[in-house]
C-alpha positions in Angstrom: 0.0 -0.2 0.3 1.4 3.0 -1.1 1.8 5.6 1.8 -0.7 9.3 1.3 2.1 11.5 2.2 4.8 9.5 -1.3 1.5 9.7 -3.0 3.5 10.6 -6.5 0.8 13.5 -8.7 1.6 13.1 -12.8 5.7 13.2 -14.5 5.9 16.4 -15.9 3.6 18.6 -14.6 5.3 22.7 -15.0 6.0 24.7 -11.6 6.7 28.2 -11.7 8.3 29.0 -8.5 8.6 32.7 -8.2 10.9 34.2 -5.2 14.2 35.1 -4.6 14.8 32.9 -1.8 17.5 30.1 -2.6 16.2 27.6 1.0 13.0 27.6 -0.3 13.8 27.1 -3.7 15.6 23.8 -2.1 12.9 23.3 -0.3 10.7 22.9 -3.2 13.2 21.1 -5.6 13.5 19.0 -3.2 10.1 18.6 -3.7 9.5 18.8 -7.6 12.6 16.6 -8.4 11.3 13.2 -6.5 7.8 13.9 -8.3 9.6 14.5 -11.7 8.1 17.4 -12.2 9.6 20.8 -14.3 10.4 23.5 -11.7 10.5 26.5 -13.4 12.3 29.6 -11.4 11.8 33.4 -12.1 12.9 35.9 -9.6 9.6 38.0 -10.9 6.5 37.5 -11.6 5.7 37.1 -15.8 2.1 36.8 -17.3 3.6 35.6 -19.9 5.7 32.2 -19.5 6.1 31.3 -23.1 6.5 27.2 -23.5 6.6 27.1 -19.9 3.1 27.4 -19.6 3.2 26.5 -15.8 -0.1 24.8 -14.4 0.9 25.8 -11.3 2.7 28.6 -10.0 4.5 29.0 -6.2 4.7 32.9 -5.3 6.4 34.2 -2.3 4.8 36.9 -1.1 7.7 38.3 0.7 9.5 39.5 -3.0 11.6 42.4 -2.5 10.8 44.5 -5.4 7.0 43.5 -5.8 3.9 43.5 -3.4 3.0 40.1 -3.3 -1.3 41.5 -4.6 0.8 42.8 -7.6 2.8 39.7 -8.5 -0.2 37.7 -8.5 -2.4 40.3 -10.8 0.6 39.9 -13.5 0.7 35.6 -12.9 -3.0 36.1 -13.7 -3.0 38.6 -16.4 -1.3 36.5 -19.2 -4.3 34.4 -19.8 -2.9 30.9 -19.2 -5.5 30.7 -16.1 -2.6 29.4 -13.7 -3.0 28.3 -9.8 -1.0 29.9 -7.3 -0.8 29.6 -4.1 0.6 32.3 -2.1 3.8 31.7 0.2 3.6 34.4 3.1 5.4 34.2 6.7 2.0 35.8 8.0 -0.8 32.7 7.2 -3.6 33.7 8.9 -8.1 33.6 7.8 -7.9 36.4 6.6 -5.0 36.9 4.5 -5.6 33.4 2.8 -9.4 35.3 2.2 -7.6 38.4 0.7 -5.4 36.4 -1.8 -8.5 34.0 -2.6 -10.6 37.6 -3.4 -7.9 38.7 -5.6 -7.8 35.4 -7.8 -5.2 33.1 -5.7 -5.9 29.4 -4.8 -4.1 29.1 -1.7 -1.9 30.6 0.9 0.7 28.5 2.6 3.1 29.4 5.4 6.8 29.9 4.9 7.4 27.7 7.4 5.1 24.6 6.0 6.8 21.8 6.1 8.0 19.1 3.8 4.3 17.1 3.7 2.6 20.0 3.9 4.0 21.8 0.8 3.5 18.3 -0.8 0.2 18.5 0.6 -1.2 21.3 -0.9 1.1 20.7 -4.4 -1.3 17.1 -4.8 -4.8 19.3 -4.2 -4.1 22.1 -6.3 -2.9 19.7 -9.2 -5.9 17.9 -9.1 -7.9 20.9 -8.9 -6.1 22.4 -11.6 -6.3 19.3 -14.0 -9.8 18.9 -13.1 -11.8 22.2 -13.6 -9.4 23.9 -16.2 -10.1 23.9 -20.0 -6.8 25.6 -20.6 -4.9 23.2 -19.1 -2.9 21.3 -22.1 -4.0 17.6 -22.7 -1.0 16.4 -21.6 -0.9 17.5 -18.8 -3.9 15.7 -17.5 
């Protein structure tokens, strides 16, 4: 029997991580590598990801050059309808509600452990692949 925490989602999924934090990159890369996903690192958000067309985006709310609200707006402006999970030092119900109201998928505490990050990614990917008409068929 496969342990739920070790269940691997579809291989080849594109995840964009928008951060300047090498520690956060290392934590996310460890998960993505184990799942055989493709990780695209950006230090600034882009509404036109080109050929990457990520279904999922981890957005670091603590970017130094841009407010997370503006970054979320930019990411959602490209027509790809990415599922954006915002990572923040602050994780409370009011901020989560604002993230969702602005079109983000969820708010995750930056201090979240590996299991919580994996769970959030699994759920976001399940939601994305079952609800998005814009998702390329090779990622379904």
